N, C-alpha and C positions, 0 to 999 in steps of 0.2 A: 564163660568164668572170668573173673577177674582176675589178671595176671598178676596180683600182687597181693600183700596181705597189710592191713591197716592196725596200728596199734595205738589205741588211746593212752593219752598221758594226761592224768588229773593235773588240771592248771596249767596244762600247756597244749602246743599245737599237735596235731596228728602227727602219726609217722608211718608212711608209705613204704613200704619195703620189697623190692625186687629180688627175694631171695629163697625162694622155693628150690630146695634140693641142695642147697650148700649150707654149710654150719655158718653159725653166727655166735660168736663168744660172749657168755652174760657180761663181762667189762664193756663191750662195744655198746650193748643194748642199755647198760646203763649210761653212758655216754650220750647216747642219743636221746634218751629221755632228759637228759641234762641241757642238752641243747636245748629241745623242745620246748622248755620252761621258759625261755628268754622271751620277754615281751614283746620283741619286734619281727619275731618270726612269721612270714608271710603264708599263708595258708596250712602247709604242710611240710614236713623234711623228707626228702626222697632219698632213698637207701638203696646204693647199688649193689649187686650179688658180691662184690668183691670185700664188701666192708670188713673192717678190723678194728682193733684199738689205736689209737694215736693219741697226739697232745691234746688235751682240752675234748676235741671233737674228733669223731672216727675218720678214717682214711675211708673212703667209698661212700662218701655223704654230699648231698646238693643242698645247701641252706641258704633260701631266700630270706631278705631281711629288707626290711623297710625303715629307713633313718639311721641305720646304725652299722657296723661293721665289725667282724671280731677277729684280730689280727691272726691269733693263733690257729683259727680256722683255715685260714688261706696256707699257715705254716710258714717255713723259713727256706723251704726250697721254692721260691716264689717262681712261679711260671713252669715249673718242670713238666715236660713231657715229651711227644715223640715226634720224630720225624722218618719219611720212608719215602724212598724213590724206587720206580721199575724200571730196569734197564732193558736194553733190544738183546742183553745176552739170554741165552740160556743155559740149563745145568749143564750140558754138554760142552757149553766155552770155560766153565770153570777149570783151572790146573788140578791136576793129579794130586799135587801137592799143596793142599788147604793149609799145612802150618806154614809156609812162606807166606801165603796171603795174609792170614793172622799176623804174623810178624810185621808185615808190611804196614797194615793198619795202625799195629801198637807204635809204630816209630812215628808213623805221620799224625797222632794225636795223642797229646799228653795225656795222661791217665794215672789214676793211683792217689795214693798218698802222701804224705809229708814225711820224708825220714829224715830226722837230724835239722841240718839248717839248708838242705836242697828240696825244694819242691818238686818231686817227680810229677804231681799233676798240673803244674804250671809251665807256661814258655819261659825260656831262661833268655830269651830274646824273641820278641814278638815278631812275625812276618810281618810282610807286607800288606798283606790281606786283612789280618787282625787289625793292624793299625789303621787300616781304611775305614775299617767298621767302626771300631771305637771312635774315630773322629765323628760319627754320624750319632755317636750316644753321648758323647763328651759334655755338650752343652747343657742335658738334660741331669747329667749326673752332677754336674758343677751346682746347678740349683739347689740340689740336693746336699750338696755339701756345705753350701751356704749356709742352712739351716741346721744342718747337724754335721759339724765337723768331724767326728771322730769315723764318718763313712770313708773320710780320705785317707784313713790307714786299711782298708780292706784291699785285699789282691783282685782288683777290678780289672784290668786293661791285660793282664798277663794270665788271665783266666778266661779270657774270652776265646771260644774257639777250643776248649778244653772239656773232658769228658766228666772227671769227679771219679766218688767209689759207690761202694754200695750197692744199691741195684740199677745204678747206671750202665747201661751197656752198650756197643756197636754190634750189630748181625749182619751176616750177607744169608740171605734166606731165597729159598725156591717157592714158587706158588704153585696151585694145583692145574696149572698149563705148563710148568717147567719154566716161566720166566725167572731170572735172579732179580732180586730187590736187595737193597741196601737200606738199612733201617739202624734208629739210635735213639737214645733213652738219655737226656739229662735236662740242665735246668740252668738257674741264675747263677750258680756257683758260690764262692766266697762274699760277693757282694749282695746278692740276694740273701744269704743267711744271716748276714750282718742287719740287712733291712729288717726281716723279719723278727730276728731277736730284739732289735732296738725299739720296735713300734710294740712288739708284744709288752715290753718292760714298760714302756710309756703307758700304755693301755690300764696295767696293772696299777701304776702310779698314779693315774688321774682318777682311777677308783678307789683308793684305798681306803676311803672312809664307807664305802659301800661293798668292798670285795667280799666280804664275810657273809654277805646276802646272796652269793653266787654259788652255784652246785659244784664249780671247780673256779678255782683263779685263773685257768688258763682259759676261759670265758670272757675274761675282760673285754671289754669293746669301747670302742669310740661311737657317740652318737654324732649325727649330721649337724654341723654348726659348732660342733665343741674344737679346742683348739688344734688337735691333731689330726682331725678327721681328713680333712683337704688335703694335708702333707702325705698322710697314710696313702691316700687314694692315689695323689702322684707318685709316690714313691713306687707302689706296687705295679702301676702302669710302666714305669721304667724299667722294671726289674722284669716284667714279662715281655717287654721288647729286647731288653739284652738276651732273655733265655732264648725266643724264637731264632735272634739274630747267631745265638751262638751255637745252634743246633744245624744253621744253613752253613757256616763257617766248617764245623767238623764234617757236614755231608761231602761239601767241594774235597777236603783231604782225604776222605776215604775212597770218594770215588777214583781221583788222582793217584792213592796208592794202589788201587785196584787195577788201573791201566798200567802199570809198572809191571804186574804180574800177570796180567792177562793178553796175550799177543793180540787178541783179535780187537780191532776198534769198534767202540760201543758207545750209544747215548746212555744217558741215565735221567731222561725226564719225561718219559714217556706217561707215566704218573706219578704224582706227588702230594703228599700229605705232611702238614707242619702243623702239630696241634698240642696245645696246654693241657695239665691236669689237675694242676694245684693253682688256683687263679680266681679273682673275684672281677666281675664286670657287670655296668649296667645294662638289665635287657627288660623286655616287657612280656607279662604273663599274665594270663587272666584279666586282660585290661588295665593292668598296673605296671608303673616303671618300677623294678625293685633292683636290689644288687644282689646278683647270684655268686655265691661261693661254692666252686666244686673243689672238694678236697679230696682228690684222687676220684676223679671223675673226667668224664668227656663231655663237650657240648654235640648233642646229636639231634642239632634241629632239621629238619624235612632237607632230605638231600644232601644233608653234609657229610662229608668225608671224616671217619676218624680212626684210630689205631687201638687194637686194643691188645697188647700183648702177654703170650704165654710165660712161662718160665724158661729156664735155659735149656730143658728138655721138652717143651710143650708148644704146639703150634701156636701161632700167633694170628690176628686178623686184622684185614680192611675192612670196615663198615660203612654202612652208610645209614645216617639217622633217619627215623621214622616220624621224628618230631611230636613224641609224646608228651604232650602238656602235663599230665600228670606227674611225670618226671622231671619237670622243667626242662625237657628236650636234652636230656642226658644219658650216658651210658657209663660202662663200668671202665676203670684205666689199665684194668688187667686182671689177674687173678686174683690176687689179695693173699697176703700171708694166712697160714695155720696157727703160726707160730712165731715166739720173737729168734731174731739172730742168735741170741745166746743159747736159748733152747736148742734150736738146730745144731750148733755146733756141739753142745752135749750130746745130742741123741744120734746123729749122721757120722759117717766115717768116709775117709776119701775113698773106699771102695762104694761105699753107696753112691758116692758123686760119679764115680767112673761109670757104675751100672746104669744111673739114669740120665746119663749123657752119650750114651752111645750112639756114635754117630754124628755128633758135632765136635767138631775142631775147636776147644777152647782149654783152660785151663782148668787142671782137675787136680787139687791140693787142698791143704788143710785152711788155707786162707779165703775159699769161696764155698766153704761147706756152708755158711750161711746163706747161700744163695740157690742149694739144692730144691731141684724141683720137688720134692717131698716135704718142703716147708710152705709150700703153695697149694692152694686150691685146686680142685680138678676143674681147667680151664673148658671142658665141655660141659660141664655142670653151670658153671658161670654163666656161658654164652645161652645155655638152655631158659637159665631164668630170666633173660633180658630180650626174649624173641620180639616181644612188641615193643623194643626199644630201638634196636638196629636189624639192618639184615647185613649178610654176611657178603662181601664184594669178593675179597680173594682169602685163602687160607692159605698162610705161610708157614714153611717147616725150616728152621734156622741150619746151616751147614758150617757157618763160623761163628764164634761168639767170642767179643771180647770184652772182659771185665777191669773195672778199676783196681 
């Protein structure tokens, strides 16, 4: 039996969906059909089981293109992704007071929103490790600013090594063998957001004479050889590098914080994974070089390790790719939402949040109800739907979760 369904799109490329057993909202299906009608889609769209409504195109989709790129499909959290490391600790080594461990991590990594004039989610003064990492990024950033001066006004250096808000998180987890993992989810922060929004607007401006012909203005694109195509590819590449380094810096800070609360000496590099799930890169598929945009999807080339997190109260997975070409060697990036943040806040209560995060040391208040596990798809169903895309290497359950 073919493990996916194919949706024919009149006047467009086919859509292959790995969504059996999981819900797909009608609005997301319409977005997929809109994207499939673009003239430069290569072969077909690949849809992951965590698919849900996004900006212009759905989150949880893999969009292969030839000669064009869609900035809104990459999105504004460019390079957002996951990093996880397995330590030499076991569950028995964790302190009885996990609240102190959570507090230590929260103190070590800036996170949260901007309140008034004080940015709680940025460094007030960058530590030496951040400055050293920024020096490696500065030359590329200066090239971008020379062409697009407004990017200089972003919070770039002081956001490096910080978490952000929304569904970004830091977790301490225990795997099936009792090993302790540190895991976190974040991207390119304010500067990536600025780059994404800038080029989305430029694409719409460049296509102003033809944008009415698009099924959605957020599907505006750059064609190869056009004025902004190369600049966008360069800027996206820089933001993706920033995001990867951002996660690495935070992981160093998390491990250092844990060492202060856990008296037993330990290493934290037994296994490590650092992967994007909002990005674009050149790859070879079906004998052709194409640009693959993964909007809420993870690369799952044969043997490649990836991370598929659940929600605050659900399991997460370290996976190994099976190299399924029909999915352009991809898998889901998480469980996927079943409702918007606004809907979740209206529907659920703090009592629901407490009930669904039993056993997890985390915030349990009204400001994180939008991240309640009940607002997400069943991670077990999501994993079952993509059993031909990845194999599970480790199953993780979180014991500590830090949210912005």
